[in-house]
C-alpha positions, 0 to 999 in steps of 0.5 A: 800054748806055743806062740808061732815063731816070728819069721826072721827078716833080713835088714834091707840094707846095702853092704858098706862101701857099695852103692846102687844106681838107678834109672837116669844115672844108669842111662847117663853112665851108659851114654858116657861109656858109649862115647868113650867106646866110639873113641876106641872103636874109631882107632881100631880097638876091639871090645873084650869082656873077661870074667869077674873072677880070676884065680888069685895067683893070676892077680900078681902080688895078691896071693894066698897068705896061709889059709886066706888071700892077702888083704885087698881082694875079695876071695873065696875057696873053690871046691877044687881047693883053689883060691878065686878072687874078684878082679882088682883091675882089668889089666891082670885079666887082660894079661892072663887072656893074652897069655892063654890065647897068645898064638891065636891073637893078631899082634899087636892085640888092641882091646878095650873093656869096661866093667866093675872091679872090686877092692877090699879096702876101707870105704870112705866118702866117694870111695867104694869097694866096687866101681866101674873102670874102662881100659884100652890097651895095646899088647905086643909092641914096644913102639913108643907111638903106642904110648903116644896114642894112649895119651891122645886117647885120654885127651879125646875121651875127656873131650868126648864126654864133655870136659873142655880144653883148659879143664883137663890135662893129660900128664906124661912121663917115663918111669925110666927117667926116675930110674936114671935119677936113682942110678945116678945116685947109686940107688939103682934098685938091683938088690932087694933092699934097693928095690924096696927103697926105689919103690918107696921113692916112687910112691913118695913122688906120687904123693906130691900133689896131695902132700906138697914138697915138704911132705914128700921130702919127709917121705924121702927122708926118715919118714912122716907122721900124718895128722892122725899120728900114724907114722910112715917110714921114709926112704932114708935118702940123704939130704943131697939125694933128696935135693936131686930127686925133688929137683927132678920131680919139680923140673916141669917147664912151660912146654914139652921141649923145655921140660924134656931138656930140664929133666935131662939134667937129672936123668941123663948119664945112665943107660936107663935114663937115656932110654927114657929121655929118647922114648919121651922125645919120640912121644913128643914128636908123635903128639906134635905131628897129630896136633895135640898141644900143650893145653891138652898133653904136657910132660910132667916128671912128677907123674910116676904112678904108684903101681910097681909093674909100670916099666916105661911111659906113664900117664895121668889124666887130671881134671883142672877145674875147681868149684865150690860144693854145696857146703861152699868149700872148694871141690877138686876132682884131680885124677880120673884116669891113668896108665902106662907101659907094662912090659913084664906083666904077660911074661908072668904067665908065659915067661915070654916078654910081651911089651904092652901099654894101656890107659884106664879111666875111672868111670865112676869118678869121671861121672861124679865130675860130670854130674858136678858140672851138670854135664852128665846128661841124666837131668834131661832124660825123659821116661817113656810115653805112658798109656793110662789104663782108664778101664782095667778090663781093656788092658789088652787094648792098652798093650796093643797101643803101646806096641804100635808106638814101639813099632814106630820107635817110641819108648812107651808103656801101658800103666799096669797098676790098679789105681785111678786116674789121679794116681796114674798121672802122678806115676807118669810125672814121677816117671818123667813121661813126656806124653800120656795117652788117654782112652776111656770108654767114651773115647773108645766108643767114639774111636778117638784118644786124648794125647796130653803133652806133659812137658808143655802142660807143665809150662803152661800151668804156670801161666794159668791163674785159676781153676776155671781157666784151667778147666776151660783151656785144658792146656797142651792136650788134644783129642784125635782119631785113634788111627792118628795116635802114633803120629800125634805122639811123635809130633809132640815128642819132636816138639821137644827134640825127643825123636823116636828112639831117643830118651833125651 
């Protein structure tokens, strides 16, 4: 006798490196995005949403390697034999969009965008393969005022979501300054070997915060072996060259003016270095004119940004506060955003130079920092008003009650399960409902409803010492005429600052 084959059931397991977000966290993230959007909108930027997939060749260096794309992107082969990849960031899709629609766009083109990006990298603690980014860019102008605006936007955005002054710093530099330093060292990077060496120098300096000066000096020289034993080849600079590169990288002083003067000692003397100094000086004038002080935006020569396509000003938004985690160990969030000028990215498509500048904030990382500070807002989010289904054959009436509350701007839902009152109250508590509405047979026949304030009831419950007192007092609830249901619910919500149309 053949046994019936057991069904094959997939394991309910999320792929490694991804994560789910639920209710309160989603709302808090939306609120943060809304606050950042307001900063961009008030400055005149327009929203844009591009496709999650791009042709792999549009992503620049992430090109097909033989029969599959290079490591770093999630890709698939379309039925027309073209490789497509999930976007790695929001900048490459913007460059493609501008090149594709160039003649129809008002220039400069100013846009902001938020959305998921995907990176096919090894996941780790707090490092996911899918995460949210939010970008703002100005495309089509070489004016350094556009770069200064990005630094201002970075500061405004952090303050808008709840990061106080003194808890963050927007650090600004210019890639042309390091190019000037290297040019003075006869390491201009025109040849392919020199370009590779230049990139190694930039990436070494980009690790200054993490590795410290001794670690970076090793990367500028022969190389460095990390704690695991892995060896990273260095840039092979001489001792004198290393001293000068490190002197520039550590030339920050207490204010923007003095820092610029100190940087000039290492970067001036070449066309590219002098151009970088002039651009940074103009950015400083813009910041001063608009009232952005040294506690918000600083000049920092160690900011170089690791991506190769930056050509001028670069920015890094860093959280400065330190606190202890649940295990008592110090937690430092570091960079939550960055960007810079990329004048050659659009020309990859059109051959036409289109100077551009932009700033990107890591929404997921910034949210984690706000959550750590208890400023994310999700802990204060309340669920909907719940209308208990005391008589399940009266479901249509409960829906009608919810609809009346909707018309008044109140978030509400009828209970749609089949459980009794105890389970329904448990459901309402788990949903963090501020209020429940109760209408059983007796109430319906009498033309009344009972409205119970769960927030106040929870507070009062702590003051009641015995069951008799609880039954006699029936805390934080009242029975009102049916036609007064909506106004009573609104009064209860207003008592706790939960106005109609608000969930927190």
